[in-house]
C-alpha positions as CSV (number, residue, x, y, z in Angstrom):
1,M,0.0,0.0,0.0
2,K,2.6,2.5,-1.1
3,P,1.7,6.1,-2.1
4,T,1.6,6.6,-5.8
5,N,4.8,8.6,-5.6
6,S,7.5,9.1,-3.0
7,S,6.5,12.7,-2.3
8,V,4.9,13.7,1.0
9,N,1.3,14.6,0.8
10,F,0.9,16.4,4.1
11,N,2.3,19.6,5.7
12,Y,3.9,18.4,8.9
13,S,4.4,21.4,11.2
14,I,6.8,19.8,13.6
15,N,7.8,23.0,15.3
16,N,9.0,22.2,18.9
17,L,8.6,18.4,18.5
18,D,11.9,16.7,19.1
19,E,13.2,13.7,17.1
20,T,12.5,11.3,20.0
21,L,8.8,12.2,20.0
22,L,8.6,12.1,16.2
23,L,10.2,8.6,16.1
24,S,7.8,7.5,18.8
25,L,4.8,8.7,16.8
26,Y,6.2,6.8,13.8
27,R,6.9,3.6,15.7
28,N,3.6,3.6,17.5
29,M,1.8,3.8,14.1
30,L,4.1,1.1,12.6
31,K,3.3,-1.4,15.3
32,P,-0.5,-1.7,14.8
33,R,0.1,-1.7,11.0
34,L,2.4,-4.7,11.2
35,I,0.1,-6.5,13.6
36,E,-2.9,-5.9,11.3
37,E,-1.0,-7.3,8.3
38,R,-0.3,-10.4,10.3
39,M,-3.9,-10.7,11.5
40,L,-5.2,-10.5,8.0
41,V,-3.0,-13.6,7.2
42,L,-4.3,-15.4,10.3
43,L,-7.9,-14.5,9.3
44,R,-7.5,-16.1,5.9
45,Q,-6.0,-19.2,7.7
46,G,-9.1,-19.4,10.0
47,K,-7.0,-18.8,13.2
48,I,-9.1,-15.7,14.2
49,S,-12.8,-15.4,13.5
50,K,-13.2,-11.7,12.5
51,W,-11.2,-8.6,11.9
52,F,-12.1,-4.9,11.7
53,S,-9.2,-3.1,10.0
54,G,-7.9,0.2,11.1
55,I,-5.4,0.4,8.3
56,G,-5.2,4.1,7.2
57,Q,-6.6,5.4,10.5
58,E,-3.6,4.7,12.8
59,A,-2.7,8.4,13.2
60,I,-5.9,9.0,15.1
61,S,-5.6,6.1,17.6
62,V,-1.9,6.8,18.2
63,G,-2.0,10.6,18.2
64,V,-4.9,10.7,20.7
65,T,-3.5,8.1,23.0
66,M,0.0,9.7,23.1
67,A,-1.7,13.1,23.9
68,I,-3.7,11.5,26.8
69,H,-2.0,10.7,30.1
70,S,-1.6,7.0,30.9
71,D,-3.9,7.3,34.0
72,E,-6.7,8.9,31.9
73,Y,-9.4,6.7,30.5
74,I,-9.8,6.0,26.7
75,L,-12.9,4.4,25.3
76,P,-11.9,3.1,21.8
77,M,-13.8,1.3,19.1
78,H,-13.0,-1.8,17.1
79,R,-10.7,0.0,14.6
80,N,-8.5,1.5,17.3
81,L,-5.8,-1.1,17.7
82,G,-3.3,1.7,18.0
83,V,-4.9,2.7,21.4
84,F,-4.2,-0.7,22.8
85,T,-0.6,-1.0,21.5
86,T,0.3,2.5,22.4
87,R,-0.8,1.8,25.9
88,K,1.7,-1.1,25.7
89,I,-0.8,-4.0,26.4
90,P,1.2,-7.3,26.1
91,L,0.6,-8.6,22.6
92,Y,0.0,-12.2,23.7
93,R,-3.0,-11.0,25.7
94,L,-4.4,-9.3,22.6
95,F,-3.8,-12.3,20.5
96,A,-5.3,-14.6,23.1
97,Q,-8.3,-12.3,23.3
98,W,-8.9,-12.6,19.5
99,Q,-8.5,-16.4,19.7
100,G,-10.9,-16.7,22.6
101,K,-8.3,-18.0,25.0
102,A,-8.2,-17.6,28.8
103,S,-5.2,-15.2,29.0
104,G,-7.2,-12.7,26.9
105,F,-9.4,-10.2,28.7
106,T,-12.8,-11.9,28.6
107,K,-12.0,-15.7,29.2
108,G,-13.4,-16.4,25.7
109,R,-16.7,-14.8,26.5
110,D,-16.4,-11.9,24.0
111,R,-14.4,-11.3,21.0
112,S,-12.4,-8.6,19.1
113,F,-12.1,-5.4,21.1
114,H,-15.1,-5.9,23.2
115,F,-13.3,-5.6,26.5
116,G,-11.8,-3.2,29.0
117,T,-8.9,-3.2,31.3
118,Q,-8.6,-1.1,34.4
119,Q,-4.8,-1.7,34.4
120,Y,-4.4,0.2,31.2
121,K,-7.4,2.5,31.7
122,I,-9.1,1.3,28.5
123,V,-12.9,0.7,28.3
124,G,-13.9,-1.3,25.3
125,M,-17.0,-0.9,23.2
126,I,-20.1,-3.1,22.9
127,S,-21.6,-3.8,19.5
128,H,-24.4,-1.3,20.1
129,L,-21.7,1.5,19.7
130,G,-23.6,4.4,21.4
131,P,-23.5,3.5,25.1
132,Q,-19.8,4.1,25.5
133,L,-20.3,7.8,24.9
134,G,-22.5,8.1,28.0
135,V,-20.1,5.9,29.9
136,A,-17.4,8.4,29.1
137,D,-19.6,11.1,30.7
138,G,-19.7,9.1,33.9
139,I,-15.9,8.6,34.1
140,A,-15.5,12.3,33.4
141,L,-18.1,13.2,36.1
142,A,-16.1,11.1,38.6
143,S,-12.9,13.0,37.6
144,K,-14.7,16.3,38.2
145,L,-16.2,15.2,41.5
146,K,-12.8,14.0,42.7
147,N,-11.0,17.2,41.4
148,K,-8.6,15.1,39.4
149,N,-8.2,17.5,36.4
150,Q,-8.3,14.6,33.9
151,V,-9.7,14.2,30.5
152,T,-11.6,11.2,29.2
153,A,-11.3,10.4,25.5
154,V,-14.1,8.4,23.8
155,F,-14.3,7.3,20.1
156,S,-17.2,7.0,17.7
157,G,-17.5,6.5,14.0
158,E,-19.5,8.9,11.9
159,G,-22.2,6.2,11.7
160,G,-22.5,6.1,15.5
161,T,-23.4,9.7,15.6
162,S,-26.8,8.8,14.2
163,E,-27.7,7.0,17.4
164,G,-29.6,8.7,20.1
165,D,-26.9,7.8,22.7
166,F,-24.6,10.2,20.9
167,H,-26.9,13.1,21.2
168,E,-27.8,12.3,24.8
169,A,-24.2,12.0,25.8
170,L,-23.2,15.3,24.2
171,N,-26.1,17.0,25.8
172,V,-25.3,15.7,29.3
173,A,-21.6,16.5,28.9
174,S,-22.4,20.0,27.8
175,V,-25.0,20.7,30.5
176,W,-22.7,19.4,33.2
177,Q,-19.5,20.7,31.6
178,L,-17.7,17.3,31.8
179,P,-14.1,17.0,30.7
180,V,-14.8,14.6,27.7
181,L,-13.0,14.6,24.4
182,F,-15.5,13.2,21.9
183,C,-13.5,11.8,19.0
184,I,-15.4,11.1,15.8
185,E,-13.5,9.1,13.2
186,N,-15.3,10.2,10.0
187,N,-14.0,7.5,7.5
188,G,-16.8,8.0,4.9
189,Y,-18.8,4.8,5.4
190,G,-20.9,3.2,8.1
191,L,-20.3,-0.4,6.8
192,S,-21.5,0.3,3.3
193,T,-23.7,3.4,4.0
194,P,-22.0,6.6,2.8
195,T,-22.0,9.7,5.0
196,H,-24.6,11.5,2.9
197,E,-27.1,8.8,3.9
198,Q,-26.1,9.1,7.5
199,Y,-26.4,12.8,8.1
200,N,-27.4,15.9,6.2
201,C,-24.8,18.4,7.3
202,K,-21.4,19.4,5.9
203,D,-19.3,18.6,9.0
204,L,-20.2,16.5,12.1
205,A,-18.3,19.0,14.1
206,A,-21.3,21.3,13.7
207,R,-23.2,19.0,16.0
208,G,-21.0,20.0,18.9
209,I,-21.9,23.7,18.2
210,G,-25.6,22.7,18.4
211,Y,-25.0,21.5,21.9
212,G,-23.2,24.5,23.0
213,M,-19.9,22.7,22.8
214,E,-16.5,23.7,21.4
215,S,-15.7,21.6,18.3
216,H,-12.8,21.2,15.9
217,I,-12.0,19.5,12.6
218,I,-8.6,17.7,12.3
219,D,-7.0,15.9,9.4
220,G,-7.1,12.4,10.8
221,N,-4.3,11.1,8.5
222,N,-1.8,13.7,9.6
223,I,-0.2,12.3,12.8
224,V,1.6,15.5,13.7
225,E,-1.7,17.5,13.5
226,V,-3.6,14.9,15.4
227,Y,-1.0,14.7,18.2
228,T,-0.3,18.4,18.6
229,K,-3.9,19.6,18.4
230,V,-5.3,16.9,20.7
231,N,-2.4,17.5,23.1
232,A,-3.2,21.2,23.3
233,L,-6.9,20.5,23.7
234,A,-6.3,17.9,26.4
235,K,-4.1,20.3,28.4
236,D,-6.8,23.0,28.1
237,I,-9.5,20.6,29.2
238,R,-7.5,19.7,32.3
239,R,-7.2,23.4,33.2
240,N,-10.7,24.3,32.2
241,P,-13.0,21.2,32.4
242,R,-15.5,21.1,29.6
243,P,-16.4,18.8,26.7
244,I,-14.9,19.2,23.2
245,L,-16.0,17.5,20.0
246,V,-13.3,16.7,17.5
247,E,-14.1,15.4,14.0
248,F,-11.2,13.5,12.4
249,K,-11.4,13.4,8.6
250,T,-10.1,10.1,7.4
251,F,-10.9,7.0,5.3
252,R,-11.3,3.3,5.8
253,I,-9.1,1.6,3.1
254,R,-10.4,-1.9,3.8
255,G,-13.9,-3.2,4.4
256,H,-16.0,-2.6,7.5
257,E,-14.8,-6.0,8.4
258,E,-12.8,-8.2,6.1
259,A,-15.8,-10.3,5.0
260,S,-17.7,-7.3,3.7
261,G,-15.0,-6.1,1.2
262,T,-15.1,-2.7,-0.4
263,K,-17.0,-3.2,-3.6
264,Y,-19.4,-0.5,-2.6
265,V,-16.6,2.1,-2.6
266,P,-15.6,3.8,-5.9
267,E,-12.1,2.7,-6.9
268,E,-11.0,6.3,-7.5
269,L,-11.9,7.1,-3.9
270,I,-9.7,4.3,-2.6
271,T,-6.9,5.3,-4.9
272,S,-7.1,8.9,-3.8
273,W,-7.0,8.1,-0.1
274,T,-4.2,5.5,-0.5
275,T,-1.9,8.4,-1.4
276,K,-2.8,9.9,2.0
277,D,-1.7,6.8,4.0
278,P,-0.8,8.3,7.4
279,L,2.1,5.8,8.1
280,L,3.8,5.9,4.7
281,N,3.5,9.6,4.3
282,F,5.0,10.2,7.7
283,E,7.7,7.7,7.0
284,A,8.6,9.5,3.8
285,F,8.7,12.8,5.6
286,L,11.0,11.5,8.3
287,K,13.3,10.1,5.7
288,A,13.3,13.4,3.8
289,E,14.2,15.2,7.0
290,T,16.9,12.5,7.7
291,I,15.2,11.8,11.1
292,I,14.9,8.1,10.1
293,T,17.1,6.0,7.8
294,E,16.4,2.8,5.9
295,E,18.5,1.0,8.5
296,L,16.5,2.4,11.5
297,E,13.2,1.6,9.7
298,A,14.4,-1.9,9.2
299,D,15.4,-2.2,12.8
300,F,12.0,-1.0,14.0
301,K,10.2,-3.5,11.8
302,A,12.5,-6.3,12.9
303,E,11.9,-5.5,16.6
304,I,8.2,-5.3,16.2
305,N,7.9,-8.5,14.0
306,K,10.1,-10.3,16.6
307,E,7.7,-9.2,19.3
308,I,4.7,-10.3,17.2
309,N,6.2,-13.7,16.5
310,E,7.2,-14.3,20.2
311,H,3.8,-13.3,21.5
312,L,1.9,-15.2,18.8
313,K,3.8,-18.3,19.8
314,V,2.7,-17.8,23.4
315,A,-0.9,-17.3,22.4
316,N,-0.9,-20.2,19.9
317,E,0.6,-22.6,22.5
318,E,-2.0,-21.7,25.1
319,E,-4.6,-24.4,25.6
320,E,-8.1,-23.9,24.4
321,I,-10.6,-22.9,27.1
322,K,-12.2,-25.9,28.8
323,P,-15.8,-25.1,29.7
324,N,-16.5,-25.0,33.4
325,E,-20.2,-24.6,34.2
326,S,-19.7,-23.5,37.8
327,E,-17.1,-20.9,36.9
328,E,-19.4,-19.5,34.2
329,L,-22.3,-19.2,36.6
330,S,-20.2,-17.7,39.4
331,D,-18.8,-15.0,37.2
332,V,-22.2,-13.4,36.3
333,F,-22.1,-11.3,39.5
334,Q,-19.3,-9.9,41.6
335,L,-19.5,-11.8,44.9
336,I,-20.6,-10.0,48.0
337,K,-21.3,-11.0,51.5
338,N,-25.0,-11.5,51.6
339,E,-25.4,-10.9,55.3
340,G,-27.8,-8.4,56.9
341,I,-26.6,-5.5,59.1
342,N,-28.8,-5.5,62.2
343,S,-30.4,-2.4,63.7
344,K,-29.8,-1.3,67.2
345,S,-32.5,1.4,67.4
346,K,-36.1,1.5,68.6
347,P,-38.5,1.4,65.6
348,E,-41.0,4.1,64.8
349,E,-44.0,3.8,62.5
350,I,-43.4,5.4,59.1
351,R,-44.8,5.1,55.6
352,F,-43.3,3.1,52.7
353,I,-42.2,6.3,51.0
354,D,-40.5,7.5,54.2
355,A,-38.6,4.2,54.4
356,I,-37.2,4.8,50.8
357,S,-36.2,8.3,51.6
358,S,-34.6,7.3,54.9
359,S,-32.6,4.6,53.2
360,L,-31.3,7.0,50.6
361,K,-30.4,9.6,53.2
362,E,-28.6,7.1,55.4
363,S,-26.8,5.6,52.4
364,M,-25.6,9.0,51.3
365,I,-24.0,9.3,54.8
366,Q,-22.7,5.7,54.7
367,H,-21.1,6.2,51.3
368,E,-19.5,9.6,51.2
369,D,-19.3,9.8,47.4
370,L,-22.6,8.2,46.5
371,V,-24.3,10.1,43.7
372,I,-28.1,10.2,43.2
373,M,-29.3,11.2,39.7
374,G,-32.8,11.6,38.2
375,Q,-35.2,14.0,36.6
376,D,-36.4,16.8,39.0
377,I,-34.8,15.1,42.1
378,A,-32.9,18.2,43.4
379,E,-34.8,21.3,44.4
380,Y,-38.1,19.8,43.5
381,G,-37.4,16.6,45.5
382,G,-38.5,14.2,42.8
383,A,-42.0,13.4,41.4
384,F,-42.9,11.8,44.7
385,K,-40.9,14.1,46.9
386,I,-38.6,11.3,48.1
387,T,-35.4,13.4,47.8
388,E,-37.0,16.6,49.1
389,G,-34.4,18.5,51.1
390,F,-31.5,16.4,50.0
391,I,-29.6,19.1,48.3
392,D,-29.5,21.1,51.5
393,Q,-27.7,18.2,53.2
394,F,-25.7,16.8,50.4
395,G,-25.4,19.4,47.7
396,K,-26.1,19.5,44.0
397,E,-22.9,17.7,43.0
398,R,-24.2,14.5,44.6
399,V,-28.0,15.1,44.1
400,R,-28.1,15.8,40.4
401,N,-31.0,16.8,38.3
402,T,-30.7,15.2,34.9
403,P,-31.9,16.1,31.4
404,I,-34.6,13.8,30.1
405,C,-32.3,11.2,28.7
406,E,-32.6,7.9,30.5
407,S,-30.1,6.1,28.3
408,A,-27.3,8.5,28.8
409,I,-27.9,8.8,32.6
410,I,-27.8,5.0,33.0
411,E,-24.6,5.0,31.0
412,T,-23.2,7.8,33.1
413,A,-23.9,5.7,36.2
414,M,-21.9,2.9,34.6
415,G,-19.0,5.3,34.0
416,L,-19.1,6.4,37.6
417,S,-18.9,2.7,38.6
418,I,-15.8,2.2,36.4
419,A,-14.2,5.2,38.2
420,G,-15.1,3.7,41.6
421,I,-18.2,5.7,42.5
422,K,-21.6,4.2,43.5
423,S,-24.8,5.8,42.1
424,V,-28.6,5.6,42.4
425,V,-30.6,6.5,39.3
426,E,-34.3,7.3,39.7
427,M,-36.6,6.5,36.8
428,Q,-39.4,9.0,37.4
429,F,-41.6,6.1,36.5
430,A,-40.5,2.5,35.9
431,D,-42.2,2.7,32.4
432,F,-39.5,5.2,31.3
433,V,-36.7,2.7,31.7
434,S,-37.6,1.5,28.2
435,S,-35.8,4.7,27.0
436,G,-32.7,3.3,28.7
437,F,-33.2,-0.4,28.1
438,N,-30.1,-1.0,26.0
439,P,-27.5,0.1,28.6
440,V,-29.3,-1.8,31.3
441,V,-29.5,-5.2,29.6
442,N,-26.5,-5.0,27.4
443,Y,-24.0,-3.0,29.3
444,L,-24.7,-3.1,33.1
445,A,-25.9,-6.7,33.0
446,K,-23.0,-8.1,31.0
447,S,-19.9,-6.1,32.0
448,Y,-18.8,-8.2,35.0
449,Y,-19.2,-11.5,33.1
450,R,-17.3,-10.1,30.2
451,W,-14.3,-8.4,31.7
452,K,-14.8,-8.3,35.5
453,Q,-16.0,-4.7,35.6
454,N,-18.9,-4.4,38.0
455,A,-21.8,-2.0,37.5
456,D,-22.3,-0.5,41.0
457,V,-25.6,1.0,40.0
458,V,-29.1,0.9,41.6
459,I,-32.0,1.9,39.4
460,R,-35.1,2.9,41.3
461,M,-38.3,2.0,39.6
462,P,-41.6,3.6,40.9
463,C,-44.1,1.3,39.4
464,G,-47.6,-0.3,39.4
465,G,-51.3,0.3,39.0
466,G,-54.2,1.2,41.2
467,V,-53.5,4.9,40.9
468,A,-55.3,5.6,37.5
469,A,-52.2,6.7,35.7
470,G,-52.7,4.8,32.4
471,P,-50.5,2.8,30.1
472,F,-47.3,4.8,30.4
473,H,-47.1,5.4,34.2
474,S,-48.5,2.2,35.7
475,Q,-46.6,-0.8,34.4
476,T,-45.0,-3.3,36.6
477,N,-42.3,-4.4,34.2
478,E,-40.0,-6.5,36.4
479,A,-40.1,-9.5,33.9
480,W,-38.1,-7.4,31.4
481,F,-35.2,-7.7,33.8
482,T,-35.6,-11.0,35.7
483,K,-35.0,-12.6,32.3
484,T,-31.5,-11.0,31.9
485,P,-28.6,-12.7,33.7
486,G,-26.4,-10.2,35.5
487,L,-29.2,-8.1,37.0
488,K,-30.6,-8.2,40.5
489,V,-34.3,-7.4,40.9
490,V,-35.8,-6.3,44.2
491,Y,-39.5,-5.7,44.9
492,P,-40.5,-5.1,48.5
493,A,-44.0,-4.9,49.9
494,F,-43.4,-3.3,53.3
495,P,-41.6,-0.3,54.7
496,Y,-39.2,-2.4,56.8
497,D,-38.2,-4.5,53.8
498,A,-38.0,-1.4,51.5
499,K,-35.4,0.3,53.7
500,G,-33.3,-2.7,54.5
501,L,-33.3,-4.0,50.9
502,L,-32.5,-0.6,49.4
503,N,-29.6,-0.2,51.7
504,Q,-28.4,-3.6,50.7
505,A,-28.9,-2.8,47.0
506,I,-26.7,0.3,47.4
507,N,-24.0,-1.8,49.1
508,D,-24.2,-4.4,46.4
509,P,-21.5,-3.8,43.7
510,N,-23.8,-5.4,41.1
511,P,-26.6,-3.7,39.1
512,V,-29.9,-3.7,40.9
513,L,-33.4,-2.8,39.6
514,F,-35.3,-1.7,42.7
515,F,-39.1,-1.7,42.2
516,E,-41.2,0.6,44.4
517,H,-45.0,0.3,44.1
518,K,-46.5,3.8,43.9
519,A,-49.8,2.7,45.5
520,L,-47.8,1.6,48.6
521,Y,-45.9,4.9,49.0
522,R,-48.4,6.7,51.3
523,N,-50.9,3.9,52.1
524,I,-48.7,1.4,53.9
525,R,-47.2,2.1,57.4
526,Q,-45.0,-0.1,59.6
527,E,-42.6,0.2,62.5
528,V,-39.1,0.6,61.0
529,P,-35.8,1.0,62.8
530,T,-34.5,4.6,62.7
531,D,-30.9,3.7,62.2
532,Y,-29.0,2.0,59.3
533,Y,-29.6,-1.7,58.6
534,T,-29.7,-4.0,55.7
535,L,-31.5,-7.2,54.7
536,P,-29.9,-9.9,52.6
537,F,-31.1,-10.7,49.0
538,G,-32.6,-14.0,48.1
539,K,-34.5,-14.5,51.4
540,A,-38.2,-14.6,51.0
541,S,-40.4,-13.7,54.0
542,V,-43.1,-16.1,55.3
543,I,-45.6,-13.5,56.7
544,K,-48.4,-16.0,57.5
545,A,-48.2,-19.7,58.2
546,G,-50.8,-22.3,57.3
547,N,-51.3,-25.8,56.0
548,D,-53.9,-25.7,53.2
549,V,-52.1,-23.8,50.5
550,T,-48.9,-21.9,49.6
551,I,-49.5,-18.4,48.3
552,V,-46.5,-16.7,46.6
553,S,-46.6,-13.0,45.8
554,Y,-44.6,-9.7,45.9
555,G,-45.2,-6.0,45.9
556,A,-48.7,-4.6,46.2
557,A,-50.2,-8.0,45.4
558,V,-49.0,-9.2,48.8
559,H,-51.5,-6.8,50.4
560,W,-54.2,-8.1,48.2
561,V,-53.4,-11.6,49.5
562,L,-53.6,-10.5,53.1
563,E,-56.9,-8.7,52.5
564,T,-58.4,-11.8,50.9
565,L,-57.3,-13.9,53.9
566,D,-58.7,-11.4,56.3
567,N,-62.0,-11.8,54.6
568,N,-61.7,-15.6,54.7
569,P,-60.3,-16.5,58.1
570,D,-61.0,-20.2,57.6
571,I,-58.3,-20.5,55.0
572,S,-55.0,-21.7,56.4
573,A,-52.2,-20.5,54.1
574,D,-48.5,-20.1,54.0
575,V,-48.0,-16.6,52.5
576,I,-44.6,-16.0,51.0
577,D,-43.5,-12.5,50.2
578,L,-40.6,-13.0,47.7
579,R,-39.0,-9.5,48.4
580,T,-36.3,-10.2,45.8
581,L,-37.1,-11.7,42.4
582,Q,-33.5,-12.1,41.3
583,P,-32.1,-13.9,43.3
584,L,-35.2,-15.9,44.0
585,D,-35.7,-18.0,47.2
586,L,-37.0,-21.2,45.5
587,E,-35.9,-23.3,48.5
588,R,-38.4,-21.6,50.8
589,I,-41.1,-22.0,48.2
590,Y,-40.4,-25.7,47.8
591,A,-40.4,-26.3,51.5
592,S,-43.8,-24.7,51.8
593,V,-45.3,-26.6,48.8
594,K,-44.0,-29.9,50.2
595,K,-46.0,-29.1,53.4
596,T,-49.2,-27.8,51.9
597,G,-49.5,-29.7,48.6
598,K,-51.0,-26.8,46.8
599,A,-49.6,-23.5,45.3
600,I,-51.0,-20.3,43.8
601,I,-48.9,-17.4,42.6
602,L,-50.3,-13.9,42.4
603,Q,-48.5,-11.2,40.3
604,E,-49.7,-7.8,39.2
605,D,-47.9,-8.1,35.9
606,S,-49.8,-9.6,33.0
607,L,-49.7,-13.4,32.9
608,F,-47.7,-14.5,29.9
609,G,-43.9,-14.4,30.4
610,G,-44.2,-13.2,34.0
611,I,-42.2,-14.5,36.9
612,A,-45.2,-16.5,38.1
613,S,-44.7,-18.8,35.1
614,D,-41.1,-19.6,36.1
615,I,-42.0,-20.2,39.7
616,S,-44.8,-22.5,38.6
617,A,-42.5,-24.4,36.3
618,N,-39.9,-24.8,39.0
619,I,-42.6,-26.1,41.5
620,M,-43.8,-28.6,38.9
621,E,-40.3,-29.8,38.2
622,Q,-39.1,-30.0,41.8
623,C,-42.2,-30.7,43.8
624,F,-44.5,-32.6,41.5
625,K,-44.9,-35.7,43.7
626,Y,-46.0,-33.5,46.6
627,L,-48.8,-31.7,44.7
628,D,-52.4,-32.4,45.2
629,A,-53.5,-29.9,42.5
630,P,-52.1,-28.1,39.5
631,V,-50.1,-24.9,40.3
632,M,-52.3,-21.9,39.7
633,R,-51.2,-18.5,38.5
634,V,-53.3,-15.3,38.8
635,A,-52.2,-12.1,37.0
636,S,-53.5,-9.1,35.2
637,M,-55.2,-9.1,31.8
638,E,-53.2,-9.5,28.6
639,T,-53.7,-5.8,27.7
640,P,-51.8,-2.6,28.3
641,I,-52.9,-1.2,31.7
642,P,-55.9,1.2,31.1
643,F,-56.5,4.6,32.6
644,A,-60.2,4.7,33.6
645,A,-60.7,3.4,37.1
646,Q,-63.3,0.8,36.2
647,L,-61.2,-0.5,33.4
648,E,-58.1,-0.6,35.6
649,Q,-60.0,-2.4,38.3
650,Q,-61.1,-5.0,35.7
651,Y,-57.5,-5.3,34.4
652,L,-55.8,-5.9,37.8
653,P,-56.0,-9.4,39.3
654,K,-57.0,-8.3,42.8
655,N,-60.7,-9.2,42.5
656,K,-60.0,-12.5,40.7
657,F,-57.7,-13.8,43.3
658,E,-60.2,-14.9,45.9
659,T,-62.2,-17.0,43.3
660,A,-59.0,-18.6,42.0
661,L,-57.8,-19.4,45.5
662,K,-61.1,-21.1,46.4
663,T,-61.1,-23.0,43.2
664,L,-57.7,-24.4,44.0
665,L,-58.6,-25.3,47.5
666,A,-61.7,-27.2,46.3
667,Y,-59.7,-29.2,43.7
């Protein structure tokens, strides 16, 4: 891939750059180029499964990485091999990663550049592209909160700027003045889709201006321009924290990935950009300036190739991963002591909503850097006034109003976790989490399993019907998340449980969805300790004991069960309040069913696909010989939840439960 002539096609303004730095820029570009050329051979030999080439774009990866301090985070994409090599990651670990071997970064659980490493302050992408931009916001927020004067650099291709996450992340960064360097590699094509089909503006840098953000355009193939301009911007961001958008103009010489080829690209365009090869042009310049000789070039290549060969040998000789079921299962969550912290205070009667507020307040004291984020939670105190008065005690840095952008805020919480800060995110209503669904189920849930990075995030979910709020403010959508390995799901029914379980959720280093039924907020009271305590996850509560039937429920539905039994004192029932849905206390359910011989499960969610179905299936599989009747499930209608009171009453299963229970008992 030589330029069409030996002339230099760039103006390299080296000014005060010494020869050592210039040679370092060159060598750091040469290394990923030589690795890539070898990987393309291995790809054809079937020794790696996929390759996303960054040939022709090395100047961006190398220039940005050399301008960023080694203790500052970089969030690269799959075409940024130069980030990893410039950070001096041992090559055998990269090769093992691409071969799916244990000494890689994901134990064979993910491929390519889908990994991160705290050791080298790199946070890799996921295939959905957009979430890492919001994650960079969170890392930068942590830097700002800790007064570290650091910059966080995050990459996106021009195609990724079409995603909503891009716009949300830029907006949050601008509103909060976060020290993020947003790097767009505009290489002309999103897979095969040209830029004019991706956006309708001359330059993507203009999008930064639209968010009140400083923006720049840099020649992404000119290594000196990339390094010097990014270095100057990074220094300025450290002094004056703020986000900056940089659009790097470049081109992708090879296919989106090798299998896709480049037939969709006009040949003259490839020919034109080949003359702008960042490595070969800089090499020609250094030779013209007698900074590098043919002999030194040969020495560099020999050293790098020797390193590649030695590290490939190590990776190739490593054994294939042997599947270990227990290890796979144990690596879904970061382990934590699941023991409760006992209270020492006298209890006082408070409402469910007060228990939530008390937990948050006590946890803010317990964890001095805990951050709470959500819409209208600061001065206004939240839609339900749970955080009213918090800013007076904890300040606006830790109690943060957010723009209406659920996806970016959840991603920001993930970034805070990467930087070592816990956070609680309030969904104003549980229904709104759908706008942030992707980062919950694909980023938070999978990060620990993939590369041992925990997501120390609690998402509060005000949920449920009975308050005439209609289809978009009344859902109880826990089944969206109980299905996803890597998430913990908590759903208390009483103030005592709510406080203890929320404290535990905040202590837990794993992502927790914490459901709070709105109808319980001001209607349920209970004596609750006034000091700090926690309750362990995965321990259901038996709130009534009996012999005729096992009743399993959670949330507001528990109170419907108790009301039904109050009206039918002759029914002797074990009533199990699950409290946590993931982990689920199946052993307690089994023990009860073996005693009573009958089981009925009541959930507020609609029936199909709900957690009652899984509990029922587990009972049938594990307790079949003890059953005297089929397991019965009672749930809401298979419709969206309606607004009008009489329609909502018909929808909810409360009035159907008594009939179903008596039918089961009569079986």
